[in-house]
DSSP file (Angstrom, degrees, kcal/mol; ACC not computed):
  #  RESIDUE AA STRUCTURE BP1 BP2  ACC     N-H-->O    O-->H-N    N-H-->O    O-->H-N    TCO  KAPPA ALPHA  PHI   PSI    X-CA   Y-CA   Z-CA
    1    1 A M              0   0    0      0, 0.0     2,-0.2     0, 0.0     3,-0.1   0.000 360.0 360.0 360.0 153.2  163.2  111.1  149.9
    2    2 A T    >   -     0   0    0      1,-0.1     3,-2.6     2,-0.0    64,-0.0  -0.512 360.0 -83.4 -77.2 149.0  162.4  114.5  148.7
    3    3 A A  T 3  S+     0   0    0      1,-0.3    -1,-0.1    -2,-0.2     3,-0.1  -0.296 118.8  15.3 -53.4 130.9  159.0  115.9  149.4
    4    4 A G  T 3  S+     0   0    0      1,-0.2     2,-0.5    -3,-0.1    -1,-0.3   0.299 101.1 112.2  85.8  -9.7  156.7  114.7  146.7
    5    5 A H    <   +     0   0    0     -3,-2.6     2,-0.4    31,-0.0    -1,-0.2  -0.837  42.1 174.7 -99.8 132.5  159.1  112.0  145.5
    6    6 A K        -     0   0    0     -2,-0.5    31,-2.2    -3,-0.1     2,-0.4  -0.998  17.5-171.2-140.7 140.4  158.1  108.4  146.0
    7    7 A I  E     -A   36   0A   0     -2,-0.4     2,-0.4    29,-0.2    29,-0.2  -1.000   9.7-179.6-127.4 130.6  159.4  104.9  145.1
    8    8 A T  E     -A   35   0A   0     27,-2.5    27,-2.8    -2,-0.4     2,-0.4  -0.972   7.6-164.2-126.3 147.2  157.5  101.7  145.7
    9    9 A I  E     +A   34   0A   0     -2,-0.4     2,-0.3    25,-0.2    25,-0.2  -0.998  12.6 172.4-130.3 131.5  158.6   98.2  144.9
   10   10 A E  E     -A   33   0A   0     23,-1.8    23,-3.0    -2,-0.4     2,-0.4  -0.980  38.4-104.6-137.7 152.2  156.3   95.2  144.7
   11   11 A Q  E     -A   32   0A   0     -2,-0.3    21,-0.2    21,-0.2     2,-0.2  -0.617  43.4-158.7 -73.5 126.1  156.7   91.6  143.7
   12   12 A G        -     0   0    0     19,-3.2    17,-0.0    -2,-0.4    -1,-0.0  -0.597  25.8-162.9-103.6 167.0  155.1   91.1  140.3
   13   13 A T        +     0   0    0     -2,-0.2    -1,-0.1    17,-0.2    17,-0.1   0.258  48.8 128.3-126.9   4.5  153.7   88.1  138.5
   14   14 A D        -     0   0    0     17,-0.1     2,-0.8     1,-0.1    -2,-0.1  -0.262  67.0-114.6 -60.0 149.2  153.6   89.6  135.0
   15   15 A H        -     0   0    0     14,-0.1   101,-2.0    15,-0.1     2,-0.5  -0.812  40.5-171.8 -86.1 114.8  155.3   87.6  132.2
   16   16 A V  E     +GH  28 115B   0     12,-3.1    12,-2.6    -2,-0.8     2,-0.4  -0.927   7.2 178.6-115.8 131.1  158.2   89.8  131.1
   17   17 A R  E     -GH  27 114B   0     97,-2.6    97,-2.9    -2,-0.5     2,-0.5  -0.975  16.7-160.7-131.3 145.7  160.4   89.1  128.1
   18   18 A V  E     -G   26   0B   0      8,-2.7     7,-3.3    -2,-0.4     8,-1.5  -0.988  15.9-176.4-124.2 120.8  163.3   90.9  126.5
   19   19 A V  E     -G   24   0B   0     -2,-0.5     2,-0.5     5,-0.2     5,-0.2  -0.961   6.8-174.0-121.0 133.4  164.0   90.0  122.9
   20   20 A R  E >  S-G   23   0B   0      3,-2.9     3,-1.8    -2,-0.4    -2,-0.0  -0.974  75.2 -20.4-129.4 117.1  166.9   91.3  120.9
   21   21 A D  T 3  S-     0   0    0     -2,-0.5    -1,-0.1     1,-0.3     3,-0.1   0.886 128.7 -50.0  52.3  43.4  167.2   90.5  117.2
   22   22 A G  T 3  S+     0   0    0      1,-0.2     2,-0.5     0, 0.0    -1,-0.3   0.420 116.2 114.3  80.8  -1.2  165.0   87.4  117.7
   23   23 A Q  E <   -G   20   0B   0     -3,-1.8    -3,-2.9     0, 0.0     2,-0.5  -0.886  68.9-125.2-107.9 130.1  166.9   86.1  120.7
   24   24 A V  E     +G   19   0B   0     -2,-0.5    -5,-0.2    -5,-0.2     3,-0.1  -0.620  30.6 173.7 -74.3 119.5  165.4   86.0  124.2
   25   25 A V  E     +     0   0B   0     -7,-3.3    26,-3.6    -2,-0.5     2,-0.3   0.752  68.2   5.1 -96.0 -32.2  167.8   87.8  126.5
   26   26 A A  E     +GI  18  50B   0     -8,-1.5    -8,-2.7    24,-0.2    -1,-0.4  -0.992  57.9 176.7-152.2 147.7  165.6   87.7  129.6
   27   27 A E  E     +G   17   0B   0     22,-2.3     2,-0.3    -2,-0.3   -10,-0.2  -0.926  15.0 160.9-154.6 128.8  162.3   86.1  130.6
   28   28 A S  E     -G   16   0B   0    -12,-2.6   -12,-3.1    -2,-0.3    -2,-0.0  -0.997  36.0-168.7-150.8 149.1  160.7   86.2  134.0
   29   29 A R  S    S+     0   0    0     -2,-0.3   -14,-0.1   -14,-0.2    -1,-0.1   0.086  91.7  60.8-116.9  16.2  157.4   85.7  135.8
   30   30 A R        +     0   0    0    -14,-0.1   -17,-0.2   -17,-0.1    -1,-0.1  -0.251  68.8 155.4-138.5  48.8  158.8   87.2  139.0
   31   31 A P        -     0   0    0      0, 0.0   -19,-3.2     0, 0.0     2,-0.5  -0.389  42.8-124.9 -73.7 154.5  159.8   90.7  138.2
   32   32 A L  E     -AB  11  44A   0     12,-2.9    12,-3.0   -21,-0.2     2,-0.7  -0.889  23.8-142.9 -91.8 129.8  160.1   93.4  140.8
   33   33 A L  E     -AB  10  43A   0    -23,-3.0   -23,-1.8    -2,-0.5     2,-0.6  -0.853  15.2-166.3 -97.4 117.4  157.9   96.4  139.8
   34   34 A L  E     -AB   9  42A   0      8,-3.0     8,-2.4    -2,-0.7     2,-0.5  -0.913   2.8-170.1-107.5 121.6  159.5   99.7  140.7
   35   35 A R  E     +A    8   0A   0    -27,-2.8   -27,-2.5    -2,-0.6     2,-0.4  -0.949   8.7 178.3-111.3 127.6  157.3  102.7  140.5
   36   36 A E  E >   -A    7   0A   0     -2,-0.5     3,-2.4     3,-0.4   -29,-0.2  -0.993  38.7 -95.5-133.3 135.7  159.0  106.1  140.9
   37   37 A T  T 3  S+     0   0    0    -31,-2.2   -32,-0.0    -2,-0.4   -30,-0.0  -0.203 110.2  11.3 -48.4 126.4  157.5  109.6  140.7
   38   38 A G  T 3  S+     0   0    0      1,-0.2    -1,-0.3   -33,-0.0   -33,-0.0   0.448 113.4  88.9  86.0   0.9  157.8  111.0  137.2
   39   39 A Y  S <  S-     0   0    0     -3,-2.4    -3,-0.4     3,-0.0    -1,-0.2  -0.916  79.0-104.9-130.1 154.8  158.9  107.7  135.6
   40   40 A P        -     0   0    0      0, 0.0    -4,-0.2     0, 0.0    -6,-0.1  -0.365  55.9 -81.3 -69.7 159.2  157.2  104.8  133.9
   41   41 A V        -     0   0    0     -6,-0.1     2,-0.4    -8,-0.1    -6,-0.2  -0.356  50.0-151.1 -58.9 139.7  157.0  101.5  135.9
   42   42 A R  E     -B   34   0A   0     -8,-2.4    -8,-3.0    -3,-0.1     2,-0.6  -0.940   5.3-139.7-118.7 140.3  160.3   99.6  135.6
   43   43 A Y  E     -B   33   0A   0     -2,-0.4     2,-0.6    67,-0.3    67,-0.6  -0.883  12.0-162.3-101.1 118.7  160.7   95.8  135.8
   44   44 A Y  E     -BC  32 109A   0    -12,-3.0   -12,-2.9    -2,-0.6    65,-0.2  -0.906  13.7-155.4-101.8 119.5  163.7   94.6  137.7
   45   45 A L  E     - C   0 108A   0     63,-3.6    63,-2.8    -2,-0.6     5,-0.1  -0.753  18.1-112.1-102.3 139.6  164.5   91.0  136.8
   46   46 A P    >   -     0   0    0      0, 0.0     3,-2.0     0, 0.0    61,-0.1  -0.349  29.9-116.8 -65.2 148.5  166.3   88.5  139.0
   47   47 A P  G >  S+     0   0    0      0, 0.0     3,-1.5     0, 0.0     5,-0.3   0.789 112.1  65.6 -59.4 -28.5  169.7   87.5  137.6
   48   48 A E  G 3  S+     0   0    0      1,-0.3    -3,-0.0     3,-0.1     0, 0.0   0.715 101.7  50.3 -65.9 -19.2  168.6   83.8  137.2
   49   49 A D  G <  S+     0   0    0     -3,-2.0   -22,-2.3   -19,-0.1     2,-0.4   0.260  98.8  81.1-102.5  10.3  166.1   85.0  134.6
   50   50 A V  B <  S-I   26   0B   0     -3,-1.5     2,-2.1   -24,-0.2   -24,-0.2  -0.957  77.9-130.6-121.6 133.9  168.6   87.0  132.5
   51   51 A R    >   +     0   0    0    -26,-3.6     3,-2.3    -2,-0.4     4,-0.4  -0.553  34.1 173.5 -78.1  77.5  171.0   85.6  129.9
   52   52 A T  G >   +     0   0    0     -2,-2.1     3,-1.1    -5,-0.3    -1,-0.2   0.739  69.8  71.2 -62.8 -21.6  173.9   87.5  131.5
   53   53 A D  G 3  S+     0   0    0      1,-0.2    -1,-0.3    -3,-0.2    -2,-0.1   0.700  97.2  52.0 -66.5 -17.3  176.3   85.7  129.0
   54   54 A L  G <  S+     0   0    0     -3,-2.3     2,-0.3   -29,-0.2    -1,-0.2   0.551  94.6  88.7 -93.6  -9.1  174.7   87.8  126.3
   55   55 A L    <   -     0   0    0     -3,-1.1    20,-0.2    -4,-0.4    18,-0.0  -0.676  65.1-147.4 -93.9 143.5  175.3   91.1  128.1
   56   56 A T  E     -D   74   0A   0     18,-2.3    18,-2.7    -2,-0.3    33,-0.2  -0.942  22.4-123.1-109.6 119.8  178.5   93.2  127.7
   57   57 A P  E     -D   73   0A   0      0, 0.0     2,-0.3     0, 0.0    16,-0.3  -0.290  28.0-151.3 -59.8 144.5  179.5   95.1  130.8
   58   58 A S  E     -     0   0A   0     14,-2.5    14,-0.4     2,-0.2    30,-0.0  -0.766  22.3-131.9-113.4 159.3  179.9   98.9  130.3
   59   59 A D  E    S+     0   0A   0     -2,-0.3     2,-0.1    12,-0.1    -1,-0.1   0.534  74.8 113.9 -82.7  -7.3  182.1  101.4  131.9
   60   60 A T  E     +     0   0A   0     12,-0.1    12,-1.0    11,-0.0     2,-0.3  -0.409  38.9 170.1 -69.9 136.2  179.1  103.7  132.3
   61   61 A T  E     -D   71   0A   0     10,-0.2     2,-0.3    -2,-0.1    10,-0.2  -0.980  10.2-169.8-137.8 152.4  177.7  104.5  135.7
   62   62 A T  E     -D   70   0A   0      8,-1.3     8,-2.9    -2,-0.3     2,-0.5  -0.947  15.9-132.9-135.7 160.1  175.1  106.9  136.9
   63   63 A Y  E     -D   69   0A   0     -2,-0.3     6,-0.2     6,-0.2    -2,-0.0  -0.960  14.2-172.4-120.0 130.0  174.1  108.1  140.3
   64   64 A C  E  >  -D   68   0A   0      4,-2.9     4,-2.4    -2,-0.5     3,-0.1  -0.979  21.3-144.3-114.3 127.9  170.5  108.4  141.6
   65   65 A P  T  4 S+     0   0    0      0, 0.0    -1,-0.1     0, 0.0     4,-0.1   0.669 101.8  42.5 -66.2 -13.4  170.1  110.1  145.0
   66   66 A F  T  4 S+     0   0    0      2,-0.2    34,-0.1    32,-0.0    35,-0.1   0.725 128.6  22.6-102.5 -27.6  167.2  107.7  145.7
   67   67 A K  T  4 S-     0   0    0      1,-0.3    31,-2.1    -3,-0.1     2,-0.3   0.706  99.0-129.1-113.2 -27.9  168.6  104.4  144.5
   68   68 A G  E  <  -D   64   0A   0     -4,-2.4    -4,-2.9    29,-0.2     2,-0.5  -0.821  54.5 -12.9 114.1-155.3  172.4  104.8  144.4
   69   69 A T  E     -D   63   0A   0     27,-0.4    27,-0.5    -2,-0.3     2,-0.3  -0.767  61.7-151.1 -93.6 125.7  175.0  104.1  141.7
   70   70 A A  E     -D   62   0A   0     -8,-2.9    -8,-1.3    -2,-0.5     2,-0.3  -0.745   1.5-152.5 -96.5 141.8  173.8  102.1  138.7
   71   71 A S  E     -DE  61  93A   0     22,-2.7    22,-1.9    -2,-0.3     2,-0.3  -0.795  17.6-144.5-104.2 155.1  176.0   99.9  136.6
   72   72 A Y  E     - E   0  92A   0    -12,-1.0   -14,-2.5   -14,-0.4     2,-0.3  -0.871  15.3-171.2-126.5 155.3  175.2   99.3  132.9
   73   73 A W  E     -DE  57  91A   0     18,-2.4    18,-1.8    -2,-0.3    17,-0.4  -0.945  19.2-130.6-135.8 156.4  175.5   96.5  130.3
   74   74 A S  E     -D   56   0A   0    -18,-2.7   -18,-2.3    -2,-0.3    14,-0.2  -0.824  20.8-120.6-109.6 151.8  174.9   96.5  126.5
   75   75 A L    >   -     0   0    0     12,-2.8     3,-1.5    -2,-0.3   -20,-0.1  -0.402  47.2 -73.7 -83.0 162.2  172.8   94.1  124.5
   76   76 A P  T 3  S+     0   0    0      0, 0.0    -1,-0.2     0, 0.0   -21,-0.1  -0.292 119.7  15.9 -56.1 138.8  174.1   91.9  121.8
   77   77 A G  T 3  S+     0   0    0      1,-0.2    11,-0.1    -3,-0.1    -2,-0.0   0.651  87.1 171.6  74.0  16.8  174.9   93.8  118.6
   78   78 A A    <   -     0   0    0     -3,-1.5    -1,-0.2     9,-0.2     9,-0.2  -0.298  15.7-157.6 -62.8 140.6  174.9   97.2  120.3
   79   79 A E        -     0   0    0      7,-1.0     9,-0.2     1,-0.2     7,-0.1  -0.498  38.7 -64.2-104.8 179.9  176.0  100.1  118.3
   80   80 A N  S    S+     0   0    0     -2,-0.2     2,-0.2     7,-0.1    -1,-0.2  -0.387  88.9  80.9 -65.8 144.1  177.4  103.4  119.6
   81   81 A G        -     0   0    0      1,-0.1     3,-0.0    -3,-0.1    -3,-0.0  -0.664  60.8-132.6 139.6 167.0  174.9  105.6  121.5
   82   82 A T  S    S+     0   0    0     -2,-0.2    -1,-0.1     1,-0.0    -2,-0.0   0.192  75.4  96.9-137.3  17.7  173.5  105.8  125.0
   83   83 A D  S    S-     0   0    0      1,-0.1     6,-0.1     7,-0.0    -1,-0.0   0.525  87.5-122.7 -89.2  -2.8  169.7  106.1  124.6
   84   84 A G  S    S+     0   0    0      4,-0.7     3,-0.4     1,-0.1    28,-0.2   0.168  91.9  95.3  87.4 -19.6  169.1  102.4  125.2
   85   85 A K  S    S+     0   0    0      1,-0.2    -1,-0.1     2,-0.1    -4,-0.0   0.780  84.4  47.0 -78.6 -25.7  167.3  101.9  121.8
   86   86 A D  S    S-     0   0    0      2,-0.2    -7,-1.0    -7,-0.1    -1,-0.2   0.445 119.5-106.0 -94.0   0.2  170.4  100.7  120.0
   87   87 A G  S >  S+     0   0    0     -3,-0.4   -12,-2.8     1,-0.3     3,-1.2   0.145  79.8 126.4 100.2 -20.2  171.4   98.3  122.7
   88   88 A K  T 3  S-     0   0    0      1,-0.3    -4,-0.7    -9,-0.2    -1,-0.3  -0.598  91.9 -10.0 -76.0 128.6  174.3  100.2  124.2
   89   89 A D  T 3  S+     0   0    0     -2,-0.4    -1,-0.3   -33,-0.2   -15,-0.2   0.829  93.2 138.8  54.4  34.9  173.8  100.7  128.0
   90   90 A A    <   +     0   0    0     -3,-1.2    21,-2.0   -17,-0.4     2,-0.4   0.464  57.6  57.6 -87.9  -2.8  170.3   99.4  127.6
   91   91 A V  E     +EF  73 110A   0    -18,-1.8   -18,-2.4    19,-0.2     2,-0.3  -0.983  64.8 171.4-129.9 137.9  170.5   97.4  130.8
   92   92 A W  E     +EF  72 109A   0     17,-2.5    17,-2.8    -2,-0.4     2,-0.3  -0.957   6.6 173.9-143.7 164.6  171.2   98.6  134.3
   93   93 A G  E     -E   71   0A   0    -22,-1.9   -22,-2.7    -2,-0.3    15,-0.1  -0.972  31.7-118.4-160.6 169.4  171.3   97.5  137.8
   94   94 A Y  B     -j  105   0C   0     10,-0.6    12,-1.1    13,-0.4    13,-0.3  -0.873  20.4-178.4-120.1  95.7  172.2   98.5  141.3
   95   95 A P  S    S+     0   0    0      0, 0.0    -1,-0.1     0, 0.0   -25,-0.1   0.825  90.5  21.8 -62.5 -31.0  174.9   96.3  142.8
   96   96 A E  S    S-     0   0    0    -27,-0.5   -27,-0.4     9,-0.1     3,-0.1  -0.593  88.0-178.2-135.0  71.5  174.8   98.3  146.1
   97   97 A P        -     0   0    0      0, 0.0   -29,-0.2     0, 0.0   -30,-0.1  -0.202  36.6 -89.1 -70.7 163.0  171.4  100.1  146.2
   98   98 A K    >   -     0   0    0    -31,-2.1     3,-1.9     1,-0.1   -32,-0.0  -0.328  43.6-105.4 -65.1 155.4  170.4  102.4  149.0
   99   99 A D  G >  S+     0   0    0      1,-0.3     3,-1.5     2,-0.2     4,-0.2   0.816 116.7  63.6 -55.1 -35.7  168.6  100.8  151.9
  100  100 A A  G 3  S+     0   0    0      1,-0.3    -1,-0.3   -34,-0.1     3,-0.1   0.715 115.8  30.4 -65.5 -19.7  165.2  102.1  150.9
  101  101 A V  G X  S+     0   0    0     -3,-1.9     3,-2.0   -34,-0.1    -1,-0.3  -0.065  76.3 135.3-127.1  32.5  165.4  100.0  147.6
  102  102 A A  G X   +     0   0    0     -3,-1.5     3,-1.7     1,-0.3    -2,-0.1   0.728  59.7  74.3 -56.5 -25.1  167.5   97.1  148.8
  103  103 A Q  G 3  S+     0   0    0      1,-0.3    -1,-0.3    -4,-0.2    -2,-0.1   0.783  88.5  59.8 -61.6 -27.0  165.2   94.6  147.1
  104  104 A I  G X  S+     0   0    0     -3,-2.0     3,-2.3     2,-0.1   -10,-0.6   0.458  73.0 136.8 -84.1   1.5  166.5   95.6  143.6
  105  105 A K  B <  S-j   94   0C   0     -3,-1.7     3,-0.1     1,-0.3    -9,-0.1  -0.237  81.2  -3.6 -51.4 127.7  170.1   94.5  144.5
  106  106 A D  T 3  S+     0   0    0    -12,-1.1    -1,-0.3     1,-0.2     2,-0.2   0.518 101.4 129.8  65.3   8.6  171.7   92.6  141.6
  107  107 A H    <   -     0   0    0     -3,-2.3   -13,-0.4   -13,-0.3     2,-0.4  -0.555  54.0-127.3 -85.8 159.7  168.5   92.7  139.6
  108  108 A F  E     -C   45   0A   0    -63,-2.8   -63,-3.6    -2,-0.2     2,-0.4  -0.887  17.5-164.2-112.0 139.3  168.6   93.8  135.9
  109  109 A C  E     -CF  44  92A   0    -17,-2.8   -17,-2.5    -2,-0.4     2,-0.4  -0.965   6.7-158.2-122.4 140.1  166.4   96.5  134.4
  110  110 A F  E     - F   0  91A   0    -67,-0.6   -67,-0.3    -2,-0.4   -19,-0.2  -0.902  21.2-138.2-119.8 143.7  165.9   96.9  130.6
  111  111 A Y  S    S+     0   0    0    -21,-2.0     2,-0.5    -2,-0.4    -1,-0.1   0.914  96.8  40.8 -62.1 -42.1  164.8  100.0  128.6
  112  112 A E  S    S+     0   0    0    -22,-0.3     2,-0.3   -28,-0.2    -1,-0.2  -0.937  72.7 156.3-117.4 119.0  162.6   97.8  126.4
  113  113 A V        -     0   0    0     -2,-0.5     2,-0.5   -95,-0.1   -95,-0.2  -0.946  36.7-134.3-134.5 157.6  160.5   94.9  127.7
  114  114 A E  E     -H   17   0B   0    -97,-2.9   -97,-2.6    -2,-0.3     2,-0.4  -0.971  30.2-174.9-107.0 123.3  157.4   93.0  126.7
  115  115 A A  E      H   16   0B   0     -2,-0.5   -99,-0.2   -99,-0.2  -101,-0.0  -0.968 360.0 360.0-124.0 136.5  155.1   92.6  129.6
  116  116 A A              0   0    0   -101,-2.0  -100,-0.1    -2,-0.4    -1,-0.1   0.320 360.0 360.0-136.0 360.0  151.8   90.6  129.7
């Protein structure tokens, strides 16, 4: 890691839901909470708690020097755009994360979640 940059991952128990157009896309009580310097906490959900049948794989990938290469999916009814608010590329995961964040392997992260 770069000086001053930190990532921590912990097992959470928050109830996390992702709803798109009234349809529950994901719901979990066992999210991984990833905290990274300069970013809001992100909830990584296990694949068993995500309706992957509702997600559309994207050709988009991005690279993070701390986590690795991310793959993306779009939510149902996604329109053109890449900011995550319209549903396109609003879900991402790390199929082969770097060793320091290996716990998030194959988990899904969403731009918009409800957490309680």
